[in-house]
Backbone bond lengths (Angstrom), bond angles and torsions (degrees), N, CA, C in turn:
res aa  C-N    CA-C-N  psi(-1)  N-CA   C-N-CA  omega(-1)  CA-C   N-CA-C  phi
1 M - - - 1.517 - - 1.492 111.24 -
2 A 1.350 113.84 146.56 1.402 119.60 177.78 1.524 116.07 -69.24
3 K 1.227 122.26 146.04 1.411 126.64 -178.56 1.628 113.71 -92.57
4 V 1.233 114.87 142.35 1.450 123.33 175.52 1.456 108.66 -118.01
5 Y 1.374 118.46 130.85 1.428 124.91 178.52 1.563 105.46 -108.23
6 K 1.267 119.35 119.13 1.445 123.05 178.22 1.491 111.85 -114.10
7 A 1.334 116.37 123.89 1.465 122.80 -178.17 1.514 108.01 -114.27
8 Y 1.405 113.07 129.38 1.469 119.78 177.93 1.561 106.45 -113.42
9 A 1.288 113.23 131.74 1.462 121.85 178.88 1.498 111.34 -126.41
10 P 1.401 115.60 123.33 1.345 119.98 -172.83 1.570 116.58 -77.35
11 A 1.284 114.82 165.60 1.438 121.94 175.43 1.506 108.69 -71.71
12 S 1.296 118.16 162.98 1.471 121.65 -179.07 1.536 109.86 -147.16
13 A 1.317 114.89 152.97 1.438 119.16 172.97 1.518 106.05 -115.57
14 A 1.290 119.12 123.12 1.439 124.22 -179.59 1.530 112.16 -100.79
15 N 1.276 116.03 162.68 1.450 126.26 179.51 1.527 112.89 76.75
16 L 1.363 114.54 -57.52 1.512 117.80 177.22 1.566 109.26 61.99
17 S 1.283 120.43 29.52 1.474 124.99 -178.86 1.559 110.50 67.96
18 V 1.303 120.25 -51.32 1.403 122.26 -169.62 1.578 112.50 -83.26
19 G 1.292 116.82 -20.96 1.444 119.79 -168.33 1.557 114.29 -130.57
20 F 1.278 116.63 64.49 1.485 121.05 -178.43 1.453 108.91 -58.24
21 D 1.407 115.52 124.23 1.472 128.20 177.74 1.462 112.98 65.42
22 L 1.367 118.50 3.83 1.476 118.90 -175.40 1.580 111.44 -124.21
23 L 1.297 120.63 -15.75 1.411 121.26 -178.99 1.525 109.31 -119.03
24 G 1.381 114.27 144.94 1.462 118.64 173.30 1.486 107.32 -152.73
25 M 1.325 117.96 147.24 1.465 126.88 -175.40 1.498 107.61 -127.27
26 A 1.381 118.11 128.60 1.460 120.63 170.47 1.535 107.08 -84.06
27 L 1.357 110.17 145.10 1.515 117.68 -170.52 1.540 109.74 -119.28
28 A 1.389 113.32 137.12 1.498 121.81 173.49 1.450 112.31 -131.24
29 P 1.337 120.74 114.37 1.437 122.69 177.34 1.539 112.35 -52.98
30 I 1.311 118.62 140.36 1.477 119.81 -178.13 1.544 112.69 -77.63
31 D 1.344 118.20 -10.24 1.426 121.54 177.40 1.497 109.29 -83.54
32 G 1.290 120.26 0.54 1.457 121.10 175.56 1.529 114.97 88.19
33 S 1.321 115.35 -5.65 1.514 121.08 178.14 1.562 109.02 -72.41
34 S 1.240 115.08 156.42 1.535 119.35 178.57 1.595 106.46 -87.66
35 L 1.348 107.65 147.95 1.521 117.55 174.33 1.479 105.10 -137.39
36 G 1.306 116.65 84.52 1.476 119.67 -179.95 1.485 111.43 174.63
37 D 1.286 121.47 178.64 1.447 129.87 -179.27 1.503 110.54 -97.24
38 T 1.345 114.49 150.35 1.468 123.59 -179.11 1.604 107.50 -126.86
39 V 1.266 113.19 130.84 1.534 115.80 171.13 1.502 109.16 -126.01
40 S 1.254 118.53 130.26 1.429 121.47 174.18 1.540 111.16 -110.45
41 A 1.368 115.13 144.65 1.462 119.73 179.05 1.533 108.85 -124.32
42 S 1.306 112.64 134.59 1.474 121.71 -179.63 1.502 109.13 -149.60
43 L 1.336 114.94 -179.38 1.456 119.97 -179.80 1.487 110.65 -69.86
44 A 1.312 115.92 132.36 1.513 118.90 172.31 1.498 110.25 -93.39
45 Q 1.337 116.27 150.44 1.486 118.60 -177.63 1.535 106.78 -108.69
46 N 1.341 112.91 122.34 1.494 120.05 170.53 1.508 114.54 73.49
47 Q 1.310 120.79 12.40 1.498 122.59 173.20 1.565 108.50 -158.19
48 E 1.266 109.94 157.53 1.492 117.61 -172.07 1.541 108.89 -73.92
49 I 1.331 116.66 -39.78 1.470 117.90 178.48 1.530 110.58 -138.37
50 E 1.271 115.71 128.80 1.516 122.15 174.69 1.491 108.79 -118.35
51 I 1.280 122.70 128.48 1.455 123.51 179.31 1.492 109.40 -124.48
52 I 1.306 113.59 126.95 1.447 119.79 -179.82 1.549 106.53 -124.99
53 V 1.352 116.40 135.74 1.483 122.78 179.64 1.485 109.69 -114.57
54 E 1.332 115.60 125.05 1.480 120.79 173.13 1.525 109.72 -127.92
55 G 1.280 115.37 -177.19 1.434 118.39 176.21 1.544 116.27 104.30
56 K 1.302 117.75 168.63 1.390 123.63 -174.37 1.489 115.94 -57.64
57 Y 1.321 114.22 -33.27 1.478 119.28 -172.07 1.540 111.49 -112.93
58 K 1.309 116.78 22.74 1.496 123.23 179.67 1.507 111.49 -60.03
59 D 1.294 114.49 -36.31 1.554 119.67 -178.52 1.509 111.07 -70.78
60 K 1.287 119.46 -12.32 1.474 121.12 179.55 1.518 113.19 -86.58
61 L 1.316 116.53 -4.45 1.412 124.63 178.03 1.519 112.97 -96.74
62 P 1.406 119.87 158.71 1.415 119.36 179.01 1.573 111.23 -65.53
63 S 1.321 113.86 143.56 1.479 118.89 179.83 1.517 111.82 -71.45
64 D 1.322 114.25 -26.72 1.531 120.92 178.01 1.494 106.90 -77.03
65 I 1.335 116.96 112.96 1.434 122.49 -176.86 1.566 112.40 -59.01
66 K 1.350 116.10 -28.91 1.420 118.05 179.43 1.455 114.26 -73.39
67 K 1.306 120.28 -10.22 1.404 124.09 171.25 1.519 113.35 -95.58
68 N 1.307 114.82 3.98 1.490 120.02 177.28 1.481 108.24 -86.50
69 I 1.398 115.24 142.97 1.432 120.81 -179.19 1.495 115.42 -59.78
70 L 1.378 116.28 -25.23 1.430 122.56 177.34 1.486 111.95 -68.12
71 Y 1.317 120.23 -30.64 1.423 122.61 172.45 1.528 114.85 -67.25
72 D 1.325 114.24 -39.11 1.496 119.28 169.10 1.447 114.99 -59.42
73 A 1.429 115.71 -42.77 1.407 119.49 177.91 1.496 111.74 -64.44
74 Y 1.276 118.82 -39.30 1.460 119.74 172.86 1.539 115.60 -58.23
75 L 1.379 116.20 -43.29 1.421 120.55 178.73 1.500 113.41 -65.42
76 L 1.346 116.79 -44.58 1.414 121.10 -177.27 1.590 110.56 -72.82
77 F 1.345 117.51 -34.28 1.451 118.89 179.42 1.550 108.97 -71.71
78 K 1.317 114.70 -37.33 1.511 113.87 176.08 1.495 113.19 -62.36
79 Q 1.348 116.09 -35.71 1.521 119.82 176.40 1.465 108.75 -63.33
80 E 1.370 122.20 -39.63 1.462 125.05 -176.40 1.549 105.14 -65.46
81 L 1.281 116.51 -40.29 1.492 118.35 -178.40 1.588 108.98 -66.47
82 A 1.331 116.31 -40.80 1.418 116.76 176.80 1.540 115.53 -59.92
83 K 1.254 114.00 -36.62 1.530 120.69 177.26 1.504 111.39 -56.20
84 R 1.410 113.95 -34.16 1.488 121.73 -174.41 1.525 107.05 -99.17
85 N 1.312 121.88 12.22 1.453 124.13 -178.73 1.502 110.89 52.42
86 L 1.347 118.02 46.06 1.395 126.45 177.70 1.552 112.48 -116.70
87 S 1.241 118.65 146.70 1.474 124.42 -176.05 1.478 111.64 -87.50
88 Y 1.321 118.83 138.69 1.413 125.92 179.72 1.605 105.23 -87.77
89 K 1.303 117.98 133.98 1.415 123.80 176.04 1.538 113.17 -92.14
90 P 1.289 122.92 135.27 1.395 122.89 176.04 1.556 111.10 -49.41
91 T 1.258 117.93 128.13 1.525 120.87 -168.63 1.525 110.83 -130.84
92 K 1.326 110.97 134.20 1.479 117.70 167.97 1.500 108.53 -102.69
93 L 1.379 116.51 122.76 1.482 120.92 178.77 1.526 106.03 -110.77
94 V 1.351 114.45 129.72 1.524 120.31 176.58 1.540 103.33 -118.78
95 L 1.282 110.59 123.02 1.523 117.90 177.49 1.561 110.61 -103.90
96 D 1.283 115.00 118.69 1.499 117.78 170.05 1.499 108.08 -91.61
97 K 1.303 119.50 101.54 1.491 122.57 -172.19 1.524 108.60 -90.05
98 A 1.321 111.17 92.54 1.460 117.04 -174.13 1.645 109.11 -100.46
99 L 1.286 118.14 -10.33 1.449 122.69 175.16 1.539 111.12 -102.26
100 P 1.308 114.14 136.00 1.487 118.47 -179.66 1.533 107.57 -75.71
101 V 1.383 111.85 147.45 1.483 120.21 176.92 1.481 111.84 -75.59
102 C 1.354 115.72 151.50 1.431 123.15 175.75 1.556 107.20 54.48
103 S 1.277 117.66 48.44 1.435 120.97 -171.71 1.625 112.85 -114.18
104 G 1.297 115.88 -16.55 1.443 119.54 -173.80 1.519 113.87 83.30
105 L 1.325 114.37 16.01 1.494 117.07 178.54 1.544 109.94 -117.10
106 G 1.295 117.82 23.91 1.492 118.54 176.79 1.495 113.36 67.62
107 S 1.349 116.75 34.69 1.455 120.47 -179.16 1.476 115.91 -56.37
108 S 1.343 114.97 -49.66 1.485 118.70 177.41 1.537 113.67 -64.53
109 A 1.314 112.96 -39.17 1.526 118.49 178.33 1.531 108.08 -59.19
110 A 1.333 115.44 -45.89 1.555 119.07 -177.51 1.499 110.72 -58.08
111 S 1.397 116.61 -45.99 1.447 120.44 178.56 1.476 114.02 -60.14
112 V 1.395 113.37 -44.31 1.483 121.45 176.84 1.452 114.01 -58.79
113 V 1.300 115.52 -52.53 1.482 121.09 178.74 1.416 115.71 -59.36
114 A 1.327 117.39 -45.55 1.489 121.71 178.51 1.470 112.12 -64.44
115 A 1.344 117.34 -42.21 1.509 122.39 -180.00 1.543 110.16 -62.61
116 V 1.279 117.87 -50.75 1.487 119.22 -177.51 1.529 109.69 -63.16
117 M 1.341 117.06 -44.19 1.473 116.07 -179.18 1.462 114.61 -64.12
118 A 1.418 115.93 -38.19 1.437 123.11 178.82 1.597 109.30 -61.98
119 L 1.290 112.02 -48.93 1.471 118.68 -179.11 1.529 111.12 -63.70
120 N 1.297 120.10 -40.04 1.459 123.33 178.18 1.457 112.87 -67.48
121 A 1.329 117.18 -43.49 1.448 122.04 176.53 1.495 111.56 -60.78
122 Y 1.298 116.03 -44.36 1.462 122.37 -176.67 1.571 109.48 -62.56
123 H 1.313 115.07 -32.71 1.510 119.88 -178.42 1.535 111.16 -98.26
124 D 1.314 117.07 25.11 1.485 120.51 173.53 1.550 112.70 70.78
125 K 1.290 120.51 23.64 1.397 126.24 172.24 1.533 114.31 61.14
126 P 1.287 117.89 60.49 1.479 118.56 177.76 1.567 111.19 -75.33
127 L 1.296 118.02 -20.74 1.453 124.02 179.50 1.533 109.88 -97.15
128 N 1.330 118.02 131.63 1.428 124.29 173.85 1.566 108.01 -76.79
129 S 1.313 116.76 170.91 1.439 120.63 -176.54 1.512 114.60 -59.69
130 H 1.405 118.88 -34.81 1.461 122.10 179.73 1.576 107.38 -71.64
131 E 1.356 117.36 -35.85 1.466 117.16 -175.58 1.602 105.40 -77.22
132 E 1.270 116.30 -30.79 1.489 116.00 179.21 1.564 105.90 -65.79
133 L 1.273 118.11 -45.48 1.472 122.36 -174.25 1.528 108.53 -64.29
134 M 1.316 119.00 -42.56 1.458 122.99 178.03 1.580 110.05 -59.14
135 L 1.266 116.83 -43.93 1.469 120.29 179.44 1.479 108.80 -67.67
136 M 1.317 123.10 -40.13 1.435 125.85 177.64 1.588 108.00 -59.06
137 G 1.354 116.41 -43.85 1.457 119.64 178.50 1.492 114.13 -60.67
138 K 1.319 117.53 -37.64 1.390 122.21 -179.98 1.541 110.80 -66.64
139 L 1.312 115.64 -40.73 1.482 122.19 177.20 1.486 112.80 -66.95
140 E 1.278 116.81 -44.54 1.449 119.93 175.67 1.488 115.01 -57.59
141 G 1.494 111.32 -40.62 1.521 118.60 177.63 1.557 113.47 -62.67
142 K 1.290 115.52 -27.43 1.468 121.14 177.22 1.526 111.76 -66.67
143 I 1.275 115.66 -26.90 1.493 122.58 -177.19 1.526 108.66 -89.46
144 S 1.349 116.27 -48.60 1.470 118.92 -171.86 1.483 112.25 -93.56
145 G 1.298 119.23 -8.57 1.535 123.37 177.75 1.535 111.49 90.84
146 A 1.359 119.12 -7.34 1.437 119.32 174.90 1.583 104.52 -155.22
147 I 1.322 113.53 155.28 1.497 118.08 178.70 1.502 111.52 -74.84
148 H 1.321 118.61 118.00 1.448 122.73 172.81 1.520 109.51 -129.68
149 Y 1.318 115.94 132.03 1.435 118.50 -175.32 1.563 109.65 -104.55
150 D 1.310 121.67 9.29 1.378 121.44 -171.65 1.577 111.19 -72.14
151 N 1.337 117.32 -20.63 1.466 120.81 167.59 1.465 114.03 -98.73
152 V 1.349 116.28 -42.42 1.438 120.69 -174.71 1.547 110.03 -61.17
153 A 1.397 119.23 -45.48 1.407 121.89 -172.32 1.554 109.81 -65.53
154 P 1.330 121.79 -46.26 1.503 118.66 -177.10 1.526 107.75 -71.42
155 C 1.289 117.98 -32.95 1.449 121.28 -177.00 1.526 107.06 -65.34
156 Y 1.294 116.74 -41.80 1.514 123.18 -179.30 1.563 110.07 -71.62
157 F 1.308 115.18 -59.00 1.434 121.42 -172.37 1.576 115.58 -84.44
158 G 1.293 112.97 -21.14 1.489 119.30 -172.84 1.596 109.87 79.70
159 G 1.326 113.97 -179.74 1.455 120.57 172.25 1.568 110.29 73.27
160 L 1.291 115.46 -162.19 1.512 121.44 173.96 1.545 107.15 -105.53
161 Q 1.328 114.28 120.41 1.404 120.80 -172.97 1.566 107.53 -110.36
162 L 1.375 111.70 138.53 1.486 121.43 169.37 1.443 106.49 -104.12
163 V 1.341 119.78 119.50 1.459 125.17 -179.80 1.542 109.57 -74.81
164 V 1.320 115.79 116.69 1.490 120.98 179.24 1.575 111.14 -98.52
165 D 1.348 112.09 -49.70 1.497 119.05 177.30 1.540 111.49 52.25
166 E 1.370 116.34 46.80 1.458 118.50 177.78 1.589 106.91 -129.42
167 G 1.276 112.10 126.15 1.494 116.40 -178.77 1.548 107.83 63.55
168 D 1.271 115.66 -130.55 1.451 122.09 179.36 1.447 116.67 -91.90
169 T 1.374 116.46 4.12 1.457 122.71 -179.95 1.497 111.98 -101.49
170 I 1.343 117.26 112.13 1.418 119.76 -177.16 1.560 109.30 -87.47
171 S 1.308 116.59 -41.56 1.444 119.80 -179.86 1.526 112.97 -154.29
172 C 1.244 116.46 163.93 1.509 120.77 175.77 1.460 110.68 -132.93
173 N 1.292 117.22 149.87 1.417 122.45 -176.47 1.500 113.57 -83.38
174 L 1.302 118.54 133.02 1.515 120.70 171.34 1.503 109.95 -108.62
175 N 1.333 113.77 146.38 1.491 119.53 -178.90 1.539 111.02 -84.21
176 F 1.318 113.75 101.76 1.420 118.61 175.91 1.545 113.67 -74.28
177 F 1.221 121.22 -174.17 1.497 121.61 -172.21 1.514 108.31 -109.91
178 D 1.441 110.31 115.67 1.424 116.77 -170.66 1.589 114.12 -65.03
179 N 1.303 118.81 -22.22 1.402 122.57 -179.52 1.620 112.88 -75.10
180 L 1.306 116.08 -16.27 1.476 117.13 -176.25 1.538 113.08 -83.01
181 Y 1.358 114.85 142.53 1.435 123.90 175.68 1.549 107.98 -104.96
182 I 1.346 116.63 136.43 1.429 123.36 177.45 1.545 107.44 -110.05
183 V 1.329 113.91 116.98 1.431 115.78 170.30 1.541 108.86 -92.83
184 S 1.299 112.72 123.79 1.529 119.07 -178.55 1.518 108.17 -117.99
185 S 1.341 115.03 131.97 1.384 119.70 -172.23 1.551 109.14 -139.35
186 F 1.353 117.50 126.11 1.434 125.16 171.60 1.533 106.82 -102.92
187 P 1.359 118.91 120.30 1.471 119.12 -176.52 1.539 114.17 -75.06
188 G 1.369 117.01 -14.25 1.410 119.10 -178.44 1.515 115.79 103.02
189 I 1.347 115.08 -1.19 1.508 119.27 173.42 1.516 111.43 -108.21
190 K 1.286 115.23 156.36 1.452 121.43 -179.64 1.552 113.45 -95.16
191 V 1.305 111.99 138.60 1.490 120.39 165.04 1.485 110.51 -126.38
192 S 1.272 115.80 104.75 1.485 117.41 -177.38 1.516 113.43 -66.57
193 T 1.425 115.93 143.85 1.364 117.79 -178.02 1.529 116.78 -59.75
194 S 1.276 113.49 -33.73 1.466 123.37 176.52 1.481 112.63 -62.48
195 Q 1.358 113.99 -42.74 1.458 122.38 179.05 1.535 110.61 -65.60
196 A 1.378 114.78 -47.04 1.388 120.04 -177.89 1.527 113.67 -68.07
197 R 1.423 116.87 -25.48 1.453 117.79 176.05 1.554 113.48 -82.25
198 S 1.317 113.37 -31.85 1.426 120.45 -178.56 1.542 112.96 -66.40
199 I 1.316 117.36 -25.60 1.467 125.37 179.04 1.490 112.11 -76.34
200 L 1.317 115.92 -18.85 1.581 118.25 179.53 1.466 113.30 -73.34
201 P 1.289 119.03 148.20 1.485 118.86 176.71 1.552 111.61 -69.05
202 A 1.265 114.25 156.46 1.444 122.67 179.65 1.492 109.60 -71.87
203 Q 1.360 118.24 -35.68 1.430 122.57 178.34 1.492 113.90 -133.19
204 Y 1.259 116.93 154.08 1.440 124.03 178.44 1.528 111.98 -117.19
205 T 1.401 112.53 156.67 1.432 114.12 -178.97 1.557 109.99 -75.79
206 R 1.301 114.40 159.97 1.499 120.42 -179.47 1.535 109.65 -58.38
207 S 1.391 117.97 -40.46 1.449 122.48 179.63 1.511 112.38 -60.09
208 D 1.368 115.75 -43.77 1.441 121.16 -179.69 1.520 111.56 -67.98
209 A 1.310 115.44 -40.06 1.533 117.44 175.49 1.505 112.57 -63.52
210 I 1.286 117.70 -40.80 1.504 120.64 177.62 1.490 110.37 -66.84
211 A 1.402 116.29 -42.84 1.541 116.84 178.35 1.454 112.18 -60.39
212 Y 1.312 118.17 -42.22 1.518 124.96 -179.56 1.514 108.31 -59.78
213 A 1.287 119.73 -49.99 1.477 125.82 -175.90 1.511 109.71 -66.07
214 R 1.348 114.62 -41.34 1.522 119.52 -177.26 1.512 109.79 -65.50
215 R 1.404 116.87 -46.67 1.437 120.09 -179.63 1.535 114.99 -66.62
216 L 1.326 113.91 -36.67 1.451 116.82 179.50 1.497 110.88 -67.34
217 A 1.328 118.00 -42.95 1.427 123.52 179.82 1.512 109.59 -64.24
218 M 1.319 117.15 -44.81 1.545 120.18 175.28 1.541 109.38 -60.47
219 F 1.243 122.17 -39.30 1.422 125.90 -175.44 1.535 109.90 -68.24
220 V 1.361 117.39 -48.33 1.434 119.82 173.16 1.512 115.80 -54.76
221 H 1.484 112.49 -45.58 1.471 114.57 178.62 1.491 111.03 -64.76
222 A 1.402 120.83 -37.13 1.449 124.00 -179.57 1.527 109.47 -62.11
223 C 1.321 117.22 -41.10 1.543 122.06 179.09 1.549 108.71 -61.18
224 H 1.310 118.30 -44.63 1.406 122.90 -175.94 1.518 111.84 -67.64
225 T 1.314 115.59 -38.76 1.393 121.63 -175.98 1.642 111.02 -92.71
226 Q 1.293 112.26 -2.92 1.484 120.41 -178.32 1.592 109.65 55.97
227 N 1.260 114.24 45.75 1.474 122.29 176.86 1.556 106.60 -100.07
228 E 1.347 114.93 87.31 1.423 120.37 -177.93 1.508 116.17 -62.01
229 A 1.278 114.81 -36.66 1.528 121.62 -179.98 1.472 109.50 -64.86
230 L 1.333 120.37 -37.05 1.399 121.50 179.06 1.559 111.18 -75.77
231 A 1.348 117.47 -41.17 1.409 120.82 -179.11 1.538 111.66 -63.94
232 T 1.316 117.84 -34.62 1.471 121.34 -176.61 1.540 108.84 -70.60
233 Q 1.310 119.06 -23.57 1.483 120.08 176.05 1.489 112.85 -72.16
234 C 1.327 119.72 -17.79 1.423 123.43 -172.35 1.451 119.93 -86.76
235 F 1.329 116.38 -9.18 1.540 122.35 -173.87 1.503 109.63 -78.28
236 V 1.297 115.19 66.84 1.494 124.09 175.87 1.450 110.66 -123.58
237 D 1.275 119.94 123.20 1.525 124.89 -176.78 1.543 109.57 -103.15
238 V 1.301 115.89 106.24 1.485 121.47 176.33 1.554 110.02 -97.10
239 I 1.341 117.18 -9.95 1.401 120.78 -170.05 1.590 111.01 -97.64
240 A 1.222 121.07 -50.95 1.471 126.36 -171.01 1.564 114.68 -109.26
241 E 1.273 115.97 -51.21 1.463 117.96 -170.94 1.520 115.92 -58.25
242 P 1.358 119.19 -37.53 1.439 115.95 179.76 1.533 114.26 -60.23
243 Y 1.313 116.87 -21.87 1.462 121.18 -175.60 1.607 109.23 -104.32
244 R 1.382 116.20 -36.21 1.462 116.99 -175.86 1.526 112.15 -84.87
245 A 1.283 118.89 -16.62 1.506 118.68 -174.74 1.509 110.58 -56.22
246 K 1.365 118.66 -34.97 1.488 116.39 179.69 1.462 116.56 -71.69
247 L 1.352 119.21 -8.16 1.364 123.28 174.80 1.592 115.31 -79.20
248 I 1.385 114.19 -13.29 1.380 121.30 -175.39 1.536 111.66 -118.37
249 P 1.383 115.87 102.34 1.514 117.40 179.42 1.489 116.46 -48.60
250 N 1.328 114.92 135.11 1.453 125.12 176.90 1.597 113.87 64.00
251 F 1.339 119.56 15.62 1.404 122.42 175.59 1.536 115.05 -54.60
252 D 1.281 112.62 -46.90 1.526 118.29 -179.84 1.477 111.29 -61.30
253 R 1.347 117.45 -41.31 1.418 117.47 177.91 1.510 116.00 -68.97
254 V 1.350 113.92 -34.78 1.466 119.58 175.65 1.588 107.89 -62.82
255 K 1.321 117.50 -46.27 1.370 120.21 178.09 1.472 114.47 -58.06
256 E 1.333 118.01 -44.17 1.448 123.89 177.93 1.527 112.70 -62.91
257 H 1.354 115.13 -37.21 1.489 120.42 177.03 1.495 108.06 -63.99
258 G 1.351 118.49 -44.93 1.370 119.59 175.16 1.564 121.34 -56.34
259 V 1.297 113.03 -32.93 1.484 120.58 173.33 1.526 106.98 -63.26
260 G 1.288 117.60 -41.01 1.483 121.43 -175.51 1.524 107.92 -68.94
261 L 1.313 119.48 -25.93 1.456 122.09 -179.78 1.600 113.15 -96.40
262 N 1.310 113.59 12.91 1.472 123.72 179.44 1.523 110.61 63.71
263 A 1.341 117.29 39.04 1.468 119.18 178.10 1.553 109.52 -60.67
264 V 1.309 115.68 137.99 1.497 120.70 168.43 1.495 110.25 -60.01
265 A 1.324 115.40 -40.37 1.483 119.15 -179.85 1.523 109.93 -167.52
266 T 1.225 119.55 150.70 1.450 124.76 172.61 1.569 108.16 -138.49
267 G 1.319 116.73 128.79 1.444 121.33 -174.48 1.473 113.84 -156.12
268 I 1.286 115.68 -176.41 1.434 122.47 -179.78 1.531 110.53 -90.65
269 S 1.371 114.16 129.96 1.445 118.47 -179.67 1.532 109.84 -87.52
270 G 1.356 113.17 117.81 1.486 117.95 -174.38 1.475 109.69 62.72
271 S 1.324 116.30 -132.52 1.466 121.29 -178.84 1.540 112.00 -98.57
272 G 1.435 113.58 8.45 1.505 120.28 179.71 1.502 107.52 87.81
273 S 1.381 115.62 172.52 1.439 126.82 12.49 1.532 112.00 -89.44
274 S 1.311 121.38 3.07 1.439 122.44 -179.53 1.543 109.98 -72.38
275 I 1.316 115.86 154.71 1.466 117.82 177.22 1.551 105.69 -131.24
276 F 1.363 112.93 164.79 1.499 116.59 178.28 1.541 102.61 -129.30
277 S 1.335 113.87 152.10 1.491 119.72 176.26 1.570 105.88 -146.62
278 I 1.302 115.45 123.54 1.520 122.66 -171.90 1.486 112.50 -103.03
279 Y 1.313 117.72 138.49 1.465 124.00 -174.54 1.526 108.03 -135.51
280 R 1.370 113.76 154.02 1.442 120.44 174.19 1.544 114.66 -88.41
281 D 1.397 112.24 -23.51 1.473 115.39 179.18 1.492 112.65 -129.35
282 L 1.274 115.39 151.52 1.444 122.82 -172.96 1.514 116.80 -67.76
283 D 1.284 114.10 -31.70 1.519 120.28 177.33 1.549 108.93 -61.58
284 S 1.325 115.91 -45.83 1.489 118.68 -177.85 1.533 108.22 -67.03
285 A 1.325 116.53 -39.51 1.496 120.56 177.74 1.526 111.65 -60.88
286 K 1.313 117.99 -39.60 1.421 124.24 178.46 1.564 110.49 -67.54
287 A 1.370 116.58 -37.82 1.418 122.13 -178.17 1.533 107.06 -68.25
288 M 1.297 117.43 -39.38 1.471 119.83 179.46 1.563 110.23 -69.69
289 K 1.281 116.34 -37.43 1.457 120.44 179.16 1.576 108.51 -62.90
290 E 1.313 119.06 -43.50 1.395 121.34 176.91 1.475 113.80 -64.52
291 Y 1.272 117.48 -38.51 1.504 122.46 179.71 1.608 105.26 -66.75
292 L 1.269 119.04 -45.29 1.507 118.34 -175.27 1.500 110.59 -69.37
293 E 1.351 118.85 -31.72 1.468 122.10 176.54 1.544 110.66 -63.73
294 R 1.244 116.84 -35.40 1.495 124.28 177.49 1.521 116.20 -81.87
295 N 1.313 116.90 -36.12 1.465 121.44 -168.66 1.531 117.50 -119.72
296 F 1.315 115.90 -8.64 1.511 115.81 -172.52 1.562 107.94 -120.64
297 I 1.325 119.83 -36.25 1.464 123.49 -178.67 1.570 107.85 -64.42
298 A 1.343 116.99 124.58 1.385 120.45 -178.31 1.519 116.16 -95.00
299 N 1.362 113.08 -24.85 1.466 114.07 -173.63 1.588 106.83 -156.45
300 A 1.295 115.33 -174.14 1.473 121.05 -178.91 1.547 113.14 -70.04
301 D 1.293 118.10 -13.38 1.475 118.74 178.41 1.642 111.53 -82.29
302 G 1.284 111.52 -15.70 1.488 113.01 -176.65 1.542 113.70 -78.48
303 F 1.293 117.97 164.68 1.420 122.53 177.24 1.547 112.80 -164.70
304 V 1.307 118.94 167.17 1.443 124.66 178.96 1.512 107.32 -134.09
305 N 1.344 117.05 137.77 1.437 121.35 171.86 1.513 112.77 -134.32
306 I 1.277 115.79 140.85 1.463 117.40 166.83 1.459 111.81 -94.63
307 C 1.317 115.89 125.47 1.440 120.09 -166.21 1.572 114.59 -126.04
308 K 1.259 117.90 163.74 1.448 126.25 161.33 1.513 107.59 -117.77
309 V 1.262 114.35 175.59 1.493 119.82 178.72 1.543 107.61 -69.77
310 D 1.276 119.80 129.65 1.439 125.74 170.08 1.446 110.02 -77.91
311 K 1.329 115.80 100.19 1.442 119.18 -177.39 1.553 118.04 -83.26
312 L 1.274 113.84 -7.12 1.440 119.68 -179.76 1.455 114.03 -87.17
313 G 1.397 117.55 -35.40 1.423 120.65 -178.35 1.522 110.95 74.02
314 A 1.296 118.29 -157.46 1.553 121.21 -178.14 1.476 107.52 -71.03
315 R 1.346 114.70 148.92 1.455 117.52 177.66 1.603 106.06 -148.33
316 V 1.350 112.89 157.98 1.435 119.13 -179.26 1.530 109.22 -125.68
317 S 1.271 113.77 137.87 1.442 124.15 176.49 1.540 111.50 -117.55
318 E 1.294 116.59 145.58 1.482 121.69 -177.94 1.570 107.63 -112.10
319 Q 1.361 111.30 128.60 1.485 117.39 -179.89 1.530 108.84 -129.94
320 E 1.338 113.12 167.78 1.459 121.40 174.72 1.522 106.73 -99.68
321 E 1.317 116.58 131.44 1.442 125.34 -178.95 1.479 113.33 -74.34
């Protein structure tokens, strides 16, 4: 029987207020449900590449398969094989698009990571983990206009990742706090990455630059020393939130409500429109979830999850077709 390689890639929250373009966290709902994209790779019949899109958000993607990021993944992966004098096998890729596009949950990164891992597994893993990650970065860059690993790295490795991108090191894992709950909510409206970037100033004041560096350094130190009290003081965004908040309806009221529930932090997930809100106790997290369901979700596309950090990251399973 033919084998099917199925890759699951979790959602992620980038920036986390304190680490613009440098921090990203993989998310796993505490109820055991999945929050991510899945791509399966198997033998295609009578064609070199076959791409099928399924899932809740399939209609949000281009109908032209050649405009789908999975097609770009196929082209670049085939080039990587050619560099190694290896043959490409006819492949059917099936994307279960469970993450909304332009949501701030690393939707494109999840599709990219799952596609590359499925292709690599189906071809007997000619790429090592670093080569996989570099290819994922290239593909993510085709979507956002520049290579950013703050969603790709946590999606791939899991955990809370600090993007280093120096030499052969793309990112390193930070030890987040296991007792904290992350309420993640997508309101159902889109905020494009390009729109969210264009609204940012071209230059920042020296004081803002120093404050950003100081808080990020403090946060990294607090994670390594497991000083939760110090870490929670650092969730202040001087880079993006002051400008992007107006792109997200009711964000200010949501943040104020979080303060009333003793939130550790409430901020914009990635470039939005999703938000995150962090709590020390489950009851407060549940209260925020209920508030968001009543006051933040704009349509049927929106949802709220109470999450912990997904420490596994992307993973591949092998099945018989």
